[in-house]
Backbone bond lengths (Angstrom), bond angles and torsions (degrees), N, CA, C in turn:
res aa  C-N    CA-C-N  psi(-1)  N-CA   C-N-CA  omega(-1)  CA-C   N-CA-C  phi
1 M - - - 1.436 - - 1.569 107.83 -
2 V 1.373 116.17 131.53 1.418 122.27 -179.90 1.502 109.59 -75.72
3 E 1.304 120.51 131.54 1.387 126.31 176.76 1.503 112.87 -76.62
4 D 1.378 114.87 129.27 1.434 118.92 178.52 1.513 108.45 -82.18
5 P 1.348 122.60 120.98 1.462 122.36 -171.62 1.494 107.98 -72.54
6 I 1.360 126.42 -29.96 1.349 127.06 -179.61 1.641 110.92 -69.71
7 R 1.303 112.22 -44.15 1.372 122.26 175.39 1.574 110.96 -56.29
8 A 1.332 112.76 -47.52 1.463 122.45 179.89 1.483 108.75 -60.98
9 L 1.333 121.36 -48.65 1.396 126.26 177.04 1.478 112.52 -54.73
10 L 1.347 116.22 -51.96 1.498 119.73 -175.56 1.555 109.14 -67.30
11 S 1.314 118.43 -35.53 1.462 119.91 -176.73 1.505 111.96 -63.55
12 R 1.323 119.53 -32.66 1.430 122.57 -174.81 1.609 113.30 -90.28
13 L 1.343 112.88 -13.21 1.518 114.19 178.03 1.530 112.65 -79.23
14 P 1.425 111.12 149.70 1.412 111.82 -178.84 1.574 112.89 -71.30
15 K 1.331 111.55 144.65 1.523 114.09 -177.64 1.481 108.64 -96.11
16 S 1.390 120.24 148.89 1.372 125.82 -178.39 1.560 109.35 -93.77
17 S 1.273 116.68 122.95 1.483 119.28 172.94 1.462 116.09 -88.10
18 M 1.291 118.43 -6.00 1.370 125.38 -177.33 1.573 114.96 -93.76
19 L 1.288 119.06 -9.48 1.398 124.75 -176.10 1.497 113.20 -93.41
20 P 1.260 126.87 141.80 1.473 125.08 178.86 1.472 111.98 -67.57
21 R 1.306 116.67 135.67 1.492 124.21 178.90 1.479 107.75 -161.59
22 P 1.398 115.12 149.93 1.472 119.22 178.52 1.510 110.66 -71.65
23 A 1.355 117.34 163.03 1.493 124.63 175.95 1.529 107.35 -56.05
24 G 1.345 116.48 137.47 1.416 120.58 175.32 1.535 111.33 87.03
25 A 1.337 116.59 9.95 1.521 118.66 -178.05 1.499 105.66 -129.66
26 V 1.378 112.03 157.86 1.518 117.68 172.74 1.450 106.24 -121.00
27 A 1.398 117.00 154.75 1.406 122.66 174.59 1.544 110.07 -110.70
28 I 1.264 114.34 137.99 1.498 121.10 -179.78 1.589 106.36 -133.11
29 T 1.290 118.81 131.04 1.424 125.55 -174.39 1.566 107.98 -76.26
30 R 1.312 117.02 143.09 1.443 122.47 -177.63 1.562 105.90 -64.30
31 S 1.359 119.53 -35.90 1.481 118.48 -179.22 1.449 112.74 -66.00
32 R 1.296 123.12 -27.86 1.441 123.69 173.65 1.546 111.62 -68.24
33 V 1.325 116.21 -37.87 1.516 119.87 173.52 1.479 111.96 -57.78
34 V 1.363 115.31 -46.92 1.493 123.39 -175.93 1.571 105.43 -66.86
35 E 1.284 118.65 -44.89 1.497 120.02 -177.53 1.545 108.67 -59.93
36 A 1.297 116.53 -34.80 1.516 120.32 -175.46 1.488 112.30 -84.29
37 G 1.421 115.10 -0.45 1.464 117.41 174.58 1.523 112.97 93.54
38 G 1.366 118.99 10.85 1.414 122.49 176.57 1.466 116.96 -83.68
39 D 1.335 125.18 149.45 1.358 126.60 174.71 1.537 109.88 -85.64
40 P 1.371 115.45 113.38 1.482 116.18 -174.95 1.557 116.78 -57.84
41 D 1.273 115.35 -32.11 1.464 117.72 -176.54 1.537 109.68 -73.05
42 T 1.357 117.08 -41.16 1.477 124.27 174.84 1.521 109.58 -58.65
43 V 1.336 113.91 -49.82 1.433 118.26 -178.51 1.498 113.18 -63.68
44 A 1.328 118.33 -35.53 1.487 121.86 -179.84 1.426 107.60 -66.22
45 A 1.407 122.88 -43.02 1.432 127.11 -178.31 1.522 106.63 -64.28
46 W 1.353 121.18 -41.61 1.459 122.62 -176.77 1.581 106.82 -66.35
47 I 1.265 117.06 -44.12 1.462 122.56 -177.96 1.478 109.99 -58.98
48 E 1.404 118.69 -50.68 1.431 123.58 -176.09 1.597 110.38 -66.95
49 S 1.320 117.07 -30.67 1.469 118.17 176.79 1.537 110.43 -78.51
50 H 1.323 119.18 -8.75 1.470 118.71 178.62 1.635 108.60 -114.13
51 G 1.382 116.47 24.27 1.394 118.76 170.30 1.496 114.40 89.71
52 G 1.339 121.34 4.35 1.438 125.74 174.57 1.513 115.66 -92.95
53 S 1.233 114.55 -167.31 1.564 120.05 178.63 1.449 111.63 -153.78
54 V 1.266 110.82 163.11 1.534 118.43 174.31 1.535 103.62 -109.18
55 Q 1.382 116.05 129.87 1.445 120.64 179.08 1.491 106.25 -132.75
56 R 1.377 114.38 172.37 1.483 123.50 -179.60 1.486 111.85 -129.60
57 T 1.316 117.57 142.33 1.463 120.99 172.24 1.521 109.35 -72.57
58 R 1.229 116.38 167.12 1.574 122.11 177.18 1.454 102.76 -85.31
59 P 1.400 117.26 144.70 1.419 121.82 174.18 1.533 108.24 -69.43
60 I 1.297 116.63 150.93 1.332 122.68 -177.96 1.674 110.63 -116.39
61 K 1.317 113.21 123.03 1.560 116.39 -178.35 1.503 102.68 -115.28
62 S 1.344 109.06 126.27 1.521 115.56 176.99 1.471 110.76 -75.03
63 R 1.288 119.13 137.38 1.468 122.20 177.30 1.586 111.91 -93.75
64 G 1.244 111.84 144.89 1.506 114.89 170.45 1.467 116.25 -75.26
65 L 1.231 119.51 -171.22 1.518 121.74 177.94 1.548 114.68 -75.01
66 R 1.299 115.12 -19.12 1.499 120.63 177.38 1.496 111.26 -99.95
67 P 1.350 120.15 139.58 1.465 120.65 174.28 1.500 111.21 -53.88
68 G 1.303 115.18 145.74 1.458 121.43 178.70 1.429 119.10 73.24
69 R 1.297 119.52 -7.15 1.507 123.60 174.77 1.475 112.99 -98.44
70 Y 1.351 113.39 137.41 1.464 118.34 -178.24 1.550 104.63 -119.62
71 V 1.354 109.80 142.38 1.558 114.08 168.80 1.371 111.69 -81.40
72 A 1.358 116.16 170.69 1.427 119.16 -175.45 1.560 114.13 -67.31
73 R 1.324 121.79 -20.37 1.411 126.77 -170.41 1.576 105.88 -79.56
74 E 1.377 113.23 129.18 1.408 119.32 176.80 1.569 106.58 -146.57
75 V 1.367 113.25 131.65 1.397 118.81 176.44 1.501 112.05 -93.25
76 P 1.330 117.98 115.80 1.486 116.26 178.74 1.430 119.67 -65.16
77 A 1.346 119.74 164.63 1.389 120.85 178.96 1.521 108.65 -68.39
78 E 1.299 116.21 151.98 1.452 118.99 175.09 1.496 110.91 -125.05
79 A 1.397 115.09 137.49 1.362 119.53 -178.99 1.628 111.22 -77.45
80 F 1.259 117.90 148.06 1.411 121.96 173.59 1.481 111.82 -149.07
81 Y 1.324 118.27 158.82 1.451 126.97 -175.17 1.461 107.79 -107.87
82 V 1.363 116.28 133.99 1.391 126.57 170.89 1.527 107.60 -106.87
83 V 1.421 115.18 117.31 1.366 122.39 -169.75 1.589 107.10 -122.20
84 P 1.317 117.56 129.54 1.517 118.54 175.21 1.564 102.70 -61.37
85 R 1.449 111.26 135.08 1.419 116.46 -179.66 1.543 116.83 -61.37
86 D 1.343 116.99 -33.65 1.390 123.43 179.82 1.529 112.60 -65.70
87 E 1.395 116.73 -22.90 1.484 115.92 178.94 1.621 114.20 -78.17
88 L 1.348 109.09 -12.48 1.540 111.19 -179.72 1.562 109.56 -89.63
89 S 1.335 116.63 -13.79 1.486 115.08 178.15 1.517 109.45 -93.17
90 E 1.345 116.87 149.32 1.374 118.48 -177.08 1.490 114.41 -97.63
């Protein structure tokens, strides 16, 4: 059996338990894929063709002490992949 390099990459990356995902699926951040040397666009195409999806977290704005005032710090939205758990096993 020929090993699928994207499946192998995703299988060895750490899964995030803090990101929203349906039962039977795992979430993997885009930044982990990039750190591991994967091409995020190729990985996204593979995931979508295997029943998964690409999603984004909501950006976070820190509020100041007064209502309606924001401080300069903002955490941007982060892309993550939702992958059916069965697709990662061989």
